[in-house]
FINU-513732 format. One record per residue: residue number from 1; residue in three letters; z, x, y of N, C-alpha, C, O in turn. Coordinates in steps of 0.2 Angstrom, whole numbers. Atoms other than C-alpha are relative to their C-alpha. Last residue first. Layout:
N
{site NUM "Ala" {Z X Y} {Z X Y} {Z X Y} {Z X Y}}
...
***
This chain:
161
{site 161 "Ile" {-5 5 -2} {30 -71 109} {0 -5 -5} {5 -10 -4}}
{site 160 "Val" {-6 -4 -1} {21 -56 102} {5 -4 2} {11 -3 1}}
{site 159 "Asn" {-2 -3 6} {6 -65 95} {7 3 0} {10 3 -5}}
{site 158 "Glu" {-1 7 5} {3 -77 110} {2 3 -7} {6 -1 -10}}
{site 157 "Ile" {-7 2 -1} {4 -61 121} {2 -6 -3} {8 -7 -4}}
{site 156 "Ser" {0 7 -1} {-11 -53 114} {7 -2 1} {11 -1 -4}}
{site 155 "Val" {1 2 -6} {-9 -35 115} {0 -6 2} {1 -8 8}}
{site 154 "Leu" {-7 -1 -4} {-1 -33 98} {-1 -1 7} {3 -4 10}}
{site 153 "Tyr" {-5 5 2} {-17 -41 90} {6 0 4} {9 -4 7}}
{site 152 "Asn" {2 6 -4} {-29 -30 100} {5 -6 -2} {6 -11 2}}
{site 151 "Lys" {0 -1 -7} {-20 -14 95} {-1 -7 4} {2 -9 9}}
{site 150 "Leu" {-7 1 -1} {-18 -20 77} {2 1 8} {6 -3 11}}
{site 149 "Phe" {-3 6 1} {-36 -23 76} {7 -1 2} {9 -6 5}}
{site 148 "Leu" {3 5 -5} {-41 -7 83} {3 -7 0} {4 -11 5}}
{site 147 "Arg" {-4 -1 -7} {-29 2 72} {-3 -4 6} {1 -7 10}}
{site 146 "Ala" {-7 3 1} {-37 -7 57} {4 1 6} {8 -3 8}}
{site 145 "Arg" {0 7 0} {-54 -2 63} {6 -4 -1} {8 -9 2}}
{site 144 "Phe" {1 2 -7} {-50 16 66} {0 -8 1} {3 -10 5}}
{site 143 "Ile" {-6 0 -4} {-42 17 49} {-1 -1 7} {3 -4 10}}
{site 142 "Tyr" {-5 6 1} {-57 9 41} {7 1 4} {10 -4 6}}
{site 141 "Val" {2 6 -3} {-69 21 50} {5 -5 -2} {6 -10 2}}
{site 140 "Lys" {-1 1 -8} {-59 36 46} {-2 -6 3} {2 -8 8}}
{site 139 "Val" {-7 0 -2} {-58 32 28} {2 -1 7} {5 -5 10}}
{site 138 "Gln" {-1 7 1} {-77 29 27} {8 -1 1} {9 -6 4}}
{site 137 "Ser" {3 4 -6} {-80 46 35} {2 -7 -1} {3 -11 4}}
{site 136 "Glu" {-4 -1 -6} {-69 55 22} {-2 -5 6} {2 -8 9}}
{site 135 "Asn" {1 -8 -2} {-78 48 7} {4 0 7} {7 -5 9}}
{site 134 "Leu" {4 1 -6} {-70 33 -2} {-1 7 2} {3 12 1}}
{site 133 "Gly" {7 0 3} {-63 33 -20} {-5 0 6} {-11 -1 4}}
{site 132 "Thr" {5 6 -1} {-47 27 -14} {-7 0 -3} {-10 -5 -5}}
{site 131 "Ile" {-4 5 3} {-35 41 -19} {-4 -6 -1} {-4 -9 -6}}
{site 130 "Glu" {-1 -1 7} {-47 55 -16} {3 -6 -4} {1 -8 -9}}
{site 129 "Gly" {6 1 3} {-52 48 1} {0 0 -8} {-3 -3 -12}}
{site 128 "Ile" {1 8 1} {-34 46 5} {-7 -1 -3} {-7 -6 -6}}
{site 127 "Glu" {-4 2 5} {-32 65 2} {-1 -8 -2} {-2 -10 -7}}
{site 126 "Glu" {4 -2 6} {-47 69 12} {4 -2 -6} {1 -4 -11}}
{site 125 "Tyr" {6 5 0} {-40 58 27} {-4 3 -8} {-6 -1 -11}}
{site 124 "Ser" {6 -2 -5} {-24 68 26} {-5 -5 -2} {-5 -10 -6}}
{site 123 "Tyr" {5 -3 3} {-8 58 18} {-6 2 6} {-7 -1 11}}
{site 122 "Gly" {2 -6 -3} {6 54 29} {-5 4 -4} {-5 10 -3}}
{site 121 "Glu" {-2 -5 5} {15 40 18} {-3 7 3} {-1 13 0}}
{site 120 "Tyr" {-6 1 3} {17 27 32} {1 5 -5} {7 7 -6}}
{site 119 "Asp" {-6 0 -5} {3 31 44} {7 -1 -2} {11 1 1}}
{site 118 "Arg" {0 -6 -5} {-11 38 32} {6 0 5} {9 5 6}}
{site 117 "Leu" {0 -7 4} {-7 29 15} {0 5 6} {4 10 6}}
{site 116 "Leu" {-7 -1 3} {-2 13 24} {0 7 -2} {5 11 -1}}
{site 115 "Leu" {-5 0 -6} {-18 13 36} {7 2 -3} {10 6 0}}
{site 114 "Val" {1 -7 -3} {-29 17 20} {5 1 6} {7 7 7}}
{site 113 "Ser" {-2 -6 4} {-21 3 10} {-1 6 4} {3 10 3}}
{site 112 "Lys" {-8 -1 1} {-21 -10 24} {2 6 -3} {6 10 -1}}
{site 111 "Gln" {-3 -3 -6} {-40 -6 28} {7 0 0} {10 5 3}}
{site 110 "Ile" {1 -8 0} {-44 -8 10} {3 3 6} {6 8 6}}
{site 109 "Asp" {-4 -4 4} {-34 -25 9} {-2 7 0} {3 12 0}}
{site 108 "Pro" {3 1 7} {-42 -34 24} {4 6 -5} {6 11 -2}}
{site 107 "Leu" {5 -4 1} {-29 -34 38} {-3 -1 -6} {0 -3 -11}}
{site 106 "Leu" {7 3 -2} {-19 -49 42} {-6 5 -2} {-11 3 -2}}
{site 105 "Glu" {1 5 6} {-3 -42 32} {-7 -3 1} {-10 -5 -4}}
{site 104 "Val" {3 -5 5} {-4 -27 45} {-1 -4 -6} {-6 -2 -10}}
{site 103 "Ala" {7 -2 -2} {-2 -40 59} {-3 4 -6} {-9 3 -8}}
{site 102 "Lys" {5 6 0} {12 -49 51} {-6 2 2} {-11 0 -2}}
{site 101 "Asn" {1 1 7} {21 -32 48} {-4 -5 -1} {-8 -5 -6}}
{site 100 "Leu" {4 -5 2} {18 -28 67} {-1 -1 -8} {-7 1 -11}}
{site 99 "Val" {7 1 -2} {25 -45 72} {-5 6 -3} {-10 4 -5}}
{site 98 "Glu" {3 6 3} {40 -43 62} {-6 -1 1} {-11 -3 -3}}
{site 97 "His" {1 -3 7} {44 -25 68} {-3 -6 -4} {-7 -5 -8}}
{site 96 "Ile" {6 -3 0} {41 -32 86} {-2 3 -7} {-7 3 -9}}
{site 95 "Asp" {-3 -6 3} {55 -45 84} {-6 4 -1} {-10 3 -6}}
{site 94 "Ser" {5 -4 2} {51 -59 96} {3 6 -3} {7 10 1}}
{site 93 "Tyr" {-2 -6 3} {61 -75 99} {-6 4 -3} {-10 2 -6}}
{site 92 "Gln" {4 -7 -1} {55 -86 112} {2 5 -4} {3 11 0}}
{site 91 "Gly" {-3 -6 -2} {61 -103 104} {-4 6 3} {-10 6 0}}
{site 90 "Gly" {3 -1 -7} {49 -118 103} {4 6 3} {3 8 9}}
{site 89 "Thr" {-5 3 -5} {59 -125 88} {-2 2 7} {1 -1 12}}
{site 88 "Ser" {-1 -3 -6} {44 -121 76} {5 -4 5} {4 -10 6}}
{site 87 "Val" {0 5 -5} {45 -128 59} {1 4 6} {6 8 6}}
{site 86 "Glu" {-6 0 -4} {39 -116 46} {0 -5 5} {-6 -6 8}}
{site 85 "Pro" {2 0 -7} {26 -120 33} {7 0 4} {12 -4 2}}
{site 84 "Ile" {-3 6 -4} {32 -115 16} {-1 0 7} {2 4 11}}
{site 83 "Pro" {-4 -1 -6} {22 -102 7} {2 -8 3} {-2 -13 3}}
{site 82 "Ala" {5 2 -6} {17 -105 -10} {4 0 6} {10 -2 5}}
{site 81 "Thr" {1 -5 -6} {28 -95 -22} {-4 -1 6} {-6 3 10}}
{site 80 "Glu" {-7 -3 -3} {35 -109 -32} {-1 5 4} {3 5 9}}
{site 79 "Ile" {-3 4 -4} {18 -117 -33} {7 1 3} {9 0 8}}
{site 78 "Asn" {-7 2 3} {10 -102 -41} {3 -5 5} {3 -3 11}}
{site 77 "Val" {-5 3 -5} {-8 -100 -36} {6 -3 -4} {5 -7 -9}}
{site 76 "Ser" {-5 6 2} {-20 -90 -46} {5 -1 5} {7 3 8}}
{site 75 "Lys" {4 5 4} {-36 -81 -42} {5 -5 -2} {3 -11 -4}}
{site 74 "Ser" {4 4 -5} {-28 -71 -27} {-4 -5 -4} {-7 -10 -2}}
{site 73 "Asp" {-3 4 -4} {-16 -64 -39} {-3 -5 4} {-2 -11 5}}
{site 72 "Lys" {-2 4 5} {-28 -56 -51} {5 -6 4} {4 -12 2}}
{site 71 "Arg" {6 4 3} {-37 -48 -37} {2 -5 -4} {0 -10 -4}}
{site 70 "Ile" {2 4 -6} {-20 -42 -28} {-6 -5 -2} {-6 -11 -1}}
{site 69 "Ile" {-5 4 0} {-14 -35 -46} {-2 -6 6} {-1 -12 6}}
{site 68 "Asp" {1 5 7} {-30 -26 -49} {5 -6 1} {2 -12 0}}
{site 67 "Ile" {6 4 -1} {-29 -19 -31} {-1 -4 -6} {-2 -10 -4}}
{site 66 "Ser" {-2 6 -6} {-11 -14 -34} {-6 -4 1} {-6 -10 1}}
{site 65 "Thr" {-4 5 3} {-16 -5 -50} {2 -5 5} {2 -11 3}}
{site 64 "His" {4 4 4} {-29 4 -42} {4 -5 -3} {1 -11 -4}}
{site 63 "Tyr" {5 4 -4} {-18 11 -28} {-5 -5 -4} {-7 -10 -1}}
{site 62 "Ala" {-4 6 -4} {-4 15 -39} {-5 -4 3} {-4 -10 2}}
{site 61 "Thr" {-1 5 5} {-16 25 -50} {3 -6 2} {2 -11 -1}}
{site 60 "Thr" {7 3 2} {-23 34 -35} {1 -5 -5} {-2 -11 -4}}
{site 59 "Phe" {0 5 -6} {-4 37 -29} {-8 -3 -1} {-9 -9 1}}
{site 58 "Leu" {-5 6 0} {0 45 -46} {-2 -5 5} {-3 -11 4}}
{site 57 "Tyr" {1 4 6} {-16 56 -48} {5 -6 0} {2 -12 -1}}
{site 56 "Ser" {6 4 -2} {-14 62 -29} {-2 -5 -7} {-4 -10 -6}}
{site 55 "Lys" {-1 5 -5} {3 67 -33} {-6 -4 2} {-5 -10 2}}
{site 54 "Val" {-4 6 2} {0 75 -49} {1 -5 4} {1 -11 3}}
{site 53 "Lys" {3 6 -2} {-14 86 -43} {3 -6 -2} {1 -11 0}}
{site 52 "Glu" {2 0 -7} {-4 102 -42} {-4 -6 2} {-4 -8 8}}
{site 51 "Tyr" {-5 1 -4} {4 99 -59} {-2 -1 8} {2 -4 12}}
{site 50 "Ser" {-4 -5 -1} {-12 98 -68} {5 -2 5} {5 -6 9}}
{site 49 "Val" {-2 1 -7} {-17 82 -76} {3 6 2} {9 8 -1}}
{site 48 "Asp" {6 -2 -4} {-26 83 -93} {1 1 7} {-4 3 11}}
{site 47 "Ala" {3 -6 1} {-11 86 -104} {-6 2 4} {-8 8 5}}
{site 46 "His" {-3 -5 -2} {-1 73 -95} {-3 7 -1} {-3 11 2}}
{site 45 "Lys" {5 -5 -2} {-14 60 -99} {3 7 3} {0 11 6}}
{site 44 "Ile" {5 1 5} {-2 47 -108} {-5 7 1} {-7 10 -3}}
{site 43 "Trp" {-3 -3 6} {12 53 -97} {-6 0 -5} {-7 6 -8}}
{site 42 "Leu" {0 -8 -1} {2 51 -81} {3 2 -7} {1 8 -9}}
{site 41 "Lys" {7 -3 1} {-3 33 -88} {0 7 1} {-5 11 -2}}
{site 40 "Glu" {2 0 6} {16 29 -90} {-8 2 -1} {-9 5 -7}}
{site 39 "Tyr" {-3 -5 4} {20 36 -73} {-2 -1 -8} {-3 4 -11}}
{site 38 "Ser" {3 -6 -2} {8 24 -65} {2 7 -4} {-1 11 -6}}
{site 37 "Asp" {6 -1 3} {14 10 -75} {-4 6 2} {-8 10 -2}}
{site 36 "Gln" {-1 -2 7} {31 13 -70} {-6 1 -4} {-7 5 -8}}
{site 35 "Val" {-2 -8 0} {27 14 -52} {2 1 -8} {1 7 -10}}
{site 34 "Ile" {6 -4 -2} {16 -2 -53} {2 7 -1} {-1 11 -4}}
{site 33 "Asp" {5 0 5} {30 -11 -62} {-6 5 1} {-8 8 -3}}
{site 32 "Lys" {-4 -4 5} {43 -7 -49} {-5 1 -6} {-6 7 -8}}
{site 31 "Ala" {0 -8 -2} {30 -13 -36} {3 4 -5} {0 9 -6}}
{site 30 "Lys" {7 -3 1} {28 -29 -46} {-1 7 2} {-5 11 -1}}
{site 29 "Glu" {1 -1 7} {46 -32 -46} {-6 2 -2} {-7 7 -6}}
{site 28 "Gln" {-4 -6 3} {48 -29 -28} {0 2 -7} {0 7 -9}}
{site 27 "Asp" {-4 3 6} {34 -40 -22} {4 6 -3} {1 11 -6}}
{site 26 "Lys" {-6 4 -2} {26 -37 -6} {3 -3 -5} {5 -9 -4}}
{site 25 "Ile" {-1 6 4} {10 -30 -14} {5 -6 3} {4 -12 2}}
{site 24 "Thr" {7 3 2} {4 -17 -2} {1 -6 -3} {-3 -11 -2}}
{site 23 "Lys" {4 2 -7} {20 -13 7} {-6 -3 -2} {-9 -8 1}}
{site 22 "Leu" {-4 5 -3} {30 -13 -10} {-4 -2 6} {-4 -8 7}}
{site 21 "Ala" {2 6 3} {16 -2 -18} {3 -6 3} {0 -11 3}}
{site 20 "Phe" {7 2 -1} {17 11 -5} {-2 -6 -4} {-6 -10 -1}}
{site 19 "Arg" {1 2 -7} {36 11 -5} {-7 -3 2} {-8 -8 5}}
{site 18 "Tyr" {-2 6 0} {36 12 -24} {0 -3 8} {-2 -9 9}}
{site 17 "Ile" {5 4 3} {24 27 -24} {3 -8 1} {-1 -12 1}}
{site 16 "Gly" {6 1 -4} {35 36 -11} {-6 -5 -2} {-9 -9 1}}
{site 15 "Asp" {-2 4 -6} {51 33 -20} {-6 -2 3} {-7 -7 5}}
{site 14 "Ala" {-1 6 2} {43 39 -37} {1 -5 6} {-1 -11 6}}
{site 13 "Tyr" {6 4 -3} {35 55 -29} {2 -8 -1} {-2 -12 1}}
{site 12 "Leu" {3 -1 -7} {48 69 -29} {-4 -6 2} {-4 -8 8}}
{site 11 "Asp" {-4 -1 -6} {60 64 -43} {-3 1 7} {-1 -2 12}}
{site 10 "Val" {-4 7 -2} {47 57 -54} {5 1 5} {5 -3 10}}
{site 9 "Ser" {4 4 -4} {36 73 -51} {4 -7 1} {3 -11 6}}
{site 8 "Lys" {-1 -2 -7} {51 84 -56} {-5 -5 3} {-4 -6 9}}
{site 7 "Asn" {-7 2 -2} {52 75 -73} {1 1 7} {3 -3 11}}
{site 6 "Tyr" {1 7 0} {33 78 -76} {7 -3 3} {7 -7 7}}
{site 5 "Glu" {5 1 -6} {34 96 -71} {0 -8 1} {0 -11 6}}
{site 4 "Glu" {-4 -1 -7} {49 98 -83} {-4 -2 6} {-1 -4 11}}
{site 3 "Val" {-5 5 -1} {40 89 -97} {3 1 6} {4 -4 10}}
{site 2 "Thr" {-6 -2 5} {25 102 -95} {4 -7 1} {3 -10 6}}
{site 1 "Met" {-5 1 -3} {8 98 -87} {6 0 -5} {6 -3 -11}}
***
């Protein structure tokens, strides 16, 4: 890959990688770091990566880095970022976007990742398989289970109201 192709890949894919990382990690600074790490790894291997495969390479790198961060963060708890319990006032407020984001957060990491890659980023099953290291059948099963969970979660009136 040439320097021009590398720069073009930054222009084309950096925003998508950032969105994917942000949806996965929920931390803007870590998402920016994931994008930067992905491009750093690409630059180190630029001679080995063809321009046709650069998008897949970048998203695969971002996916694996996100999983590493999730695993690392799950082992440590920071008192400053610990969730503060909300006090309910009994109001009947419901924003479907918030409810959907909450439901997506409840999914297991692998289901959340494949669902985000498919429904938010528009990847094919084959591309998702390349990124995550799963075969196409496993990707389809994980997406089916994630969508089924979301459907059941959203149908439950207690979750929406």
